[in-house]
Backbone as CSV, one residue per row, in Angstrom:
resi,resn,N_x,N_y,N_z,CA_x,CA_y,CA_z,C_x,C_y,C_z
1,MET,0.580,-22.872,29.125,1.888,-22.676,28.451,1.610,-21.848,27.093
2,SER,2.291,-20.785,26.978,2.060,-20.027,25.794,3.023,-20.510,24.662
3,CYS,2.510,-20.307,23.473,3.342,-20.675,22.327,4.125,-19.512,21.736
4,LYS,5.207,-19.799,21.021,5.995,-18.724,20.506,5.506,-18.183,19.253
5,ASN,4.732,-18.957,18.420,4.153,-18.465,17.240,2.658,-18.083,17.333
6,PRO,2.294,-17.075,16.640,0.812,-16.675,16.728,-0.006,-17.789,16.089
7,ARG,-1.266,-17.842,16.672,-2.161,-18.820,16.175,-3.383,-18.137,15.442
8,ILE,-3.912,-18.937,14.547,-5.082,-18.446,13.766,-6.179,-19.485,13.909
9,ASN,-7.376,-19.062,14.196,-8.515,-19.949,14.192,-9.352,-19.669,12.955
10,THR,-9.813,-20.656,12.323,-10.599,-20.385,11.101,-11.639,-21.512,10.966
11,VAL,-12.614,-21.310,10.158,-13.685,-22.270,9.912,-13.597,-22.681,8.452
12,LEU,-13.655,-23.981,8.208,-13.633,-24.530,6.858,-14.885,-25.279,6.521
13,GLU,-15.299,-25.194,5.296,-16.475,-26.053,4.937,-16.057,-27.538,4.946
14,PRO,-16.970,-28.412,5.246,-16.531,-29.818,5.442,-15.759,-30.404,4.275
15,PRO,-16.035,-30.175,3.009,-15.197,-30.801,1.963,-13.738,-30.284,1.945
16,LEU,-13.607,-28.992,2.255,-12.260,-28.410,2.252,-11.447,-28.994,3.546
17,TYR,-12.202,-29.051,4.636,-11.566,-29.632,5.843,-11.131,-31.149,5.648
18,GLU,-11.878,-31.909,4.991,-11.599,-33.260,4.654,-10.368,-33.422,3.772
19,TRP,-10.344,-32.512,2.732,-9.167,-32.482,1.878,-7.918,-32.127,2.606
20,VAL,-7.923,-31.127,3.454,-6.764,-30.780,4.218,-6.366,-31.949,5.121
21,LYS,-7.382,-32.475,5.819,-7.086,-33.598,6.754,-6.448,-34.718,6.019
22,GLU,-7.035,-35.168,4.916,-6.504,-36.308,4.229,-5.103,-36.031,3.680
23,SER,-4.905,-34.753,3.096,-3.580,-34.435,2.657,-2.509,-34.405,3.744
24,ALA,-2.929,-33.959,4.902,-1.984,-33.910,6.027,-1.690,-35.314,6.461
25,THR,-2.687,-36.249,6.542,-2.519,-37.570,6.936,-1.542,-38.281,6.000
26,ALA,-1.789,-38.140,4.654,-1.018,-38.765,3.604,0.479,-38.374,3.728
27,GLN,0.778,-37.062,4.189,2.148,-36.573,4.383,2.699,-36.890,5.709
28,GLY,1.873,-37.390,6.581,2.296,-37.734,7.963,2.576,-36.491,8.800
29,ILE,1.803,-35.395,8.560,2.055,-34.202,9.344,0.669,-33.735,9.903
30,SER,0.698,-32.775,10.774,-0.507,-32.321,11.379,-1.330,-31.448,10.440
31,ILE,-2.600,-31.227,10.690,-3.367,-30.340,9.940,-2.729,-28.930,10.005
32,SER,-2.316,-28.523,11.177,-1.787,-27.227,11.431,-0.651,-27.009,10.478
33,LEU,0.333,-27.980,10.405,1.509,-27.845,9.618,1.094,-27.837,8.127
34,LYS,0.102,-28.555,7.775,-0.321,-28.600,6.417,-0.880,-27.279,5.968
35,LEU,-1.765,-26.667,6.795,-2.231,-25.377,6.526,-1.158,-24.315,6.480
36,ARG,-0.140,-24.423,7.361,0.987,-23.557,7.336,1.625,-23.561,5.960
37,ASP,1.884,-24.805,5.422,2.474,-24.961,4.223,1.648,-24.435,3.089
38,ILE,0.424,-24.580,3.108,-0.536,-24.077,2.145,-0.514,-22.549,2.120
39,ILE,-0.465,-21.949,3.245,-0.468,-20.550,3.358,0.864,-19.962,2.827
40,GLN,1.913,-20.682,3.185,3.318,-20.292,2.720,3.351,-20.289,1.210
41,GLN,2.814,-21.320,0.624,2.844,-21.463,-0.844,2.005,-20.266,-1.472
42,ALA,0.898,-20.030,-0.887,0.063,-18.970,-1.383,0.752,-17.575,-1.250
43,TYR,1.451,-17.376,-0.151,2.167,-16.181,-0.022,3.303,-16.042,-1.093
44,GLU,4.013,-17.116,-1.307,5.073,-17.084,-2.263,4.507,-16.832,-3.670
45,LEU,3.408,-17.455,-3.986,2.743,-17.193,-5.356,2.323,-15.725,-5.461
46,SER,1.768,-15.182,-4.406,1.307,-13.814,-4.431,2.602,-12.876,-4.679
47,GLU,3.604,-13.232,-3.953,4.898,-12.439,-4.083,5.437,-12.549,-5.521
48,ASP,5.415,-13.720,-6.060,5.901,-13.949,-7.455,5.091,-13.105,-8.454
49,LEU,3.725,-13.091,-8.274,2.898,-12.382,-9.155,3.127,-10.835,-8.998
50,TYR,3.379,-10.472,-7.775,3.692,-8.975,-7.626,4.970,-8.560,-8.365
51,TRP,6.088,-9.368,-8.166,7.341,-9.095,-8.832,7.227,-9.190,-10.312
52,ALA,6.422,-10.084,-10.780,6.203,-10.236,-12.190,5.566,-8.960,-12.778
53,ARG,4.609,-8.440,-12.076,3.955,-7.138,-12.463,4.947,-5.968,-12.514
54,VAL,5.763,-5.958,-11.402,6.789,-4.896,-11.392,7.762,-5.053,-12.552
55,GLY,8.160,-6.244,-12.857,9.073,-6.516,-13.962,8.416,-6.094,-15.335
56,GLU,7.110,-6.421,-15.533,6.417,-6.065,-16.694,6.303,-4.565,-16.838
57,ASP,6.082,-3.809,-15.733,5.958,-2.376,-15.857,7.359,-1.792,-16.131
58,ARG,8.471,-2.360,-15.574,9.849,-1.826,-15.804,10.086,-2.137,-17.320
59,LEU,9.794,-3.306,-17.771,10.120,-3.664,-19.152,9.378,-2.736,-20.204
60,SER,8.175,-2.288,-19.841,7.418,-1.450,-20.722,8.013,-0.057,-20.917
61,THR,8.830,0.369,-19.967,9.540,1.590,-20.044,10.998,1.521,-20.438
62,PHE,11.441,0.225,-20.670,12.867,0.097,-20.974,13.234,0.675,-22.372
63,ASP,14.343,1.414,-22.430,14.833,2.015,-23.633,16.275,1.540,-23.762
64,LYS,16.532,0.689,-24.867,17.806,0.136,-25.003,18.890,1.191,-25.218
65,LYS,18.475,2.276,-25.848,19.553,3.397,-26.062,19.978,4.061,-24.742
66,GLU,19.161,4.009,-23.666,19.550,4.617,-22.437,20.148,3.609,-21.426
67,ALA,20.125,2.346,-21.736,20.587,1.317,-20.878,22.083,1.274,-20.787
68,PHE,22.631,0.939,-19.559,24.004,0.819,-19.460,24.500,-0.472,-20.029
69,THR,25.645,-0.505,-20.576,26.273,-1.715,-21.132,26.888,-2.475,-19.942
70,HIS,27.251,-3.717,-20.322,27.933,-4.573,-19.264,29.260,-3.919,-18.917
71,THR,29.970,-3.464,-19.930,31.313,-2.834,-19.687,31.090,-1.590,-18.724
72,HIS,30.066,-0.784,-19.107,29.914,0.437,-18.310,29.602,0.137,-16.775
73,VAL,28.841,-0.941,-16.526,28.498,-1.219,-15.198,29.614,-1.932,-14.413
74,TRP,30.223,-2.992,-15.028,31.173,-3.792,-14.418,32.685,-3.459,-14.746
75,GLY,32.831,-2.376,-15.571,34.206,-1.970,-15.789,34.896,-2.635,-16.855
């Protein structure tokens, strides 16, 4: 039977594996679901850091004299 989601096989050092296993058990979920959640959180953090850098870059070139006013934008 094939599964609808792709699978990833990985190797963990024993202390990391034990932490994931204990954390999953404590939450009443499988190790697979726990790792999915950890990867999702890492992805979201990476995305947040990217957009923070983009925002900082844009802020460094912001010129208040050239910015549109609220009235100009929204009428």
